[in-house]
C-alpha positions as CSV (number, residue, x, y, z in Angstrom):
1,X,34.6,18.6,28.7
2,X,32.2,16.0,27.6
3,X,30.6,18.5,25.2
4,X,34.0,19.3,23.6
5,X,34.4,15.5,23.1
6,X,30.9,15.2,21.5
7,X,31.4,18.4,19.2
8,X,35.0,17.3,18.1
9,X,33.6,13.9,16.9
10,X,30.3,14.9,15.7
11,X,31.2,15.1,12.1
12,X,32.3,11.4,12.1
13,X,28.7,10.5,13.6
14,X,27.1,12.7,10.9
15,X,28.8,11.0,8.3
16,X,28.1,7.5,9.3
17,X,24.6,8.4,9.7
18,X,24.5,10.0,5.9
19,X,26.1,6.5,4.7
20,X,24.1,4.1,6.6
21,X,20.9,6.0,5.6
22,X,22.0,6.2,1.8
23,X,22.8,2.4,2.1
24,X,19.3,1.5,3.5
25,X,17.8,4.0,0.9
26,X,19.5,2.0,-2.0
27,X,17.9,-1.0,-0.5
28,X,14.5,0.2,0.0
29,X,13.8,2.8,-2.7
30,X,11.2,4.4,-0.8
31,X,12.8,7.9,-0.4
32,X,12.2,7.9,3.4
33,X,16.0,7.3,4.1
34,X,17.0,9.6,1.6
35,X,15.1,12.3,3.4
36,X,16.9,11.2,6.7
37,X,20.1,11.1,4.8
38,X,19.7,14.9,3.7
39,X,18.4,15.8,7.1
40,X,21.9,14.5,8.6
41,X,23.8,16.5,6.0
42,X,22.1,19.5,7.2
43,X,23.4,18.4,10.9
44,X,26.7,17.9,9.4
45,X,26.9,21.3,7.8
46,X,25.4,23.0,10.9
47,X,28.0,21.4,13.1
48,X,30.9,22.4,10.4
49,X,29.8,26.0,10.6
50,X,30.4,25.8,14.5
51,X,26.8,25.1,16.1
52,X,26.8,23.1,19.1
53,X,26.0,19.5,18.6
54,X,22.3,19.9,20.1
55,X,21.8,22.5,17.4
56,X,23.0,20.1,14.6
57,X,20.4,17.3,15.9
58,X,17.8,20.0,15.9
59,X,18.6,21.1,12.1
60,X,18.9,17.6,11.3
61,X,15.4,16.7,12.8
62,X,13.6,19.7,11.4
63,X,15.0,19.4,7.9
64,X,14.3,15.6,7.9
65,X,10.6,16.2,8.9
66,X,10.4,19.0,6.3
67,X,11.6,16.9,3.8
68,X,9.6,13.8,4.7
69,X,6.4,15.6,4.6
70,X,6.7,18.0,1.7
71,X,9.3,16.5,-0.7
72,X,8.8,12.9,-0.4
73,X,5.2,12.7,-1.5
74,X,5.5,14.3,-4.8
75,X,8.6,12.4,-5.4
76,X,6.9,9.3,-4.9
77,X,4.1,10.2,-7.1
78,X,6.2,11.1,-9.8
79,X,8.3,7.6,-9.6
80,X,4.6,5.8,-9.6
81,X,3.1,7.9,-12.1
82,X,4.0,5.4,-15.1
83,X,3.1,2.2,-13.1
84,X,0.9,-0.5,-14.4
85,X,-3.0,0.3,-13.7
86,X,-4.1,-3.1,-14.0
87,X,-5.5,-4.8,-10.9
88,X,-3.7,-7.9,-9.6
89,X,-4.2,-10.6,-7.2
90,X,-7.5,-10.5,-5.2
91,X,-8.1,-6.9,-6.4
92,X,-8.4,-8.5,-9.9
93,X,-11.2,-10.8,-9.0
94,X,-13.6,-7.9,-7.6
95,X,-16.6,-7.4,-9.7
96,X,-15.5,-10.2,-12.3
97,X,-18.3,-12.4,-13.4
98,X,-18.8,-15.9,-13.3
99,X,-21.1,-19.1,-13.7
100,X,-22.4,-21.1,-11.1
101,X,-20.9,-24.9,-11.9
102,X,-22.0,-26.3,-8.4
103,X,-25.5,-25.7,-7.0
104,X,-25.7,-23.4,-3.7
105,X,-28.2,-25.5,-1.7
106,X,-27.1,-24.0,1.7
107,X,-25.6,-20.9,0.5
108,X,-22.3,-22.5,-0.7
109,X,-21.2,-23.9,-4.0
110,X,-18.8,-23.3,-7.0
111,X,-18.5,-20.7,-9.5
112,X,-16.2,-20.6,-12.6
113,X,-15.0,-17.1,-13.1
114,X,-14.6,-15.5,-16.3
115,X,-10.7,-16.0,-15.9
116,X,-11.2,-19.8,-16.0
117,X,-10.5,-20.4,-12.5
118,X,-13.0,-22.3,-10.3
119,X,-13.7,-21.2,-6.8
120,X,-15.4,-22.4,-3.9
121,X,-18.2,-19.6,-3.4
122,X,-21.1,-18.3,-0.9
123,X,-23.6,-16.2,-1.3
124,X,-22.9,-12.7,-0.3
125,X,-25.9,-11.7,1.5
126,X,-28.2,-14.7,1.8
127,X,-32.1,-14.2,1.9
128,X,-34.7,-16.6,1.5
129,X,-34.9,-15.7,-2.0
130,X,-31.3,-16.4,-3.1
131,X,-31.0,-19.7,-4.6
132,X,-28.4,-20.0,-7.2
133,X,-28.9,-22.9,-9.7
134,X,-26.1,-24.2,-12.3
135,X,-25.5,-21.9,-15.1
136,X,-26.7,-18.7,-13.3
137,X,-24.4,-15.7,-14.0
138,X,-22.9,-14.1,-10.6
139,X,-20.5,-11.3,-9.9
140,X,-17.7,-11.5,-7.4
141,X,-18.1,-8.9,-4.5
142,X,-15.5,-9.8,-2.1
143,X,-12.7,-12.5,-1.3
144,X,-12.8,-14.1,2.2
145,X,-10.0,-16.3,2.4
146,X,-10.2,-18.8,-0.4
147,X,-13.9,-18.5,-1.0
148,X,-15.3,-16.1,-3.7
149,X,-18.2,-14.0,-2.0
150,X,-20.9,-13.9,-4.9
151,X,-24.4,-12.4,-5.8
152,X,-26.5,-12.8,-8.7
153,X,-25.4,-10.8,-11.8
154,X,-28.9,-9.2,-12.0
155,X,-29.1,-8.1,-8.3
156,X,-25.4,-6.8,-8.8
157,X,-26.5,-4.7,-11.9
158,X,-29.7,-3.4,-9.8
159,X,-27.6,-2.4,-6.9
160,X,-24.8,-0.6,-9.0
161,X,-27.3,1.2,-11.1
162,X,-29.2,2.4,-7.8
163,X,-25.8,3.8,-6.3
164,X,-25.0,5.8,-9.5
165,X,-28.4,7.3,-9.5
């Protein structure tokens, strides 16, 4: 008897899931909940064709997983194809050149970057030969919190040329 009640009202549950997943998809625009919604539609169709409720759940799960793994990635790729390739935020600072404005006596100082910002900085891999003086050219290799990690521009050029050889 409980199975009969579930089978009788399963279509309502499927419709509710479809609507909920579609609403969440409209808010996220990530295609994940769209795939779950289509999977739920498959469960609804299975139920309307007379399949038991557990078969509907199985159909919905398998269909949603297949869509998530095989349809969602190409859809996301097509959606983001025309996106702006410009790097932003911290990513935009990596590899940017700068000039030392405050001497690095203890491995720390300040540099003015090519974008006009002045950053507190430290030398990337300090060695006894790394002493940066005012006016020297540097390159940002990473950002550590609010500190730009820099190396002398001539060493950065040598390392990048060695990596491409």
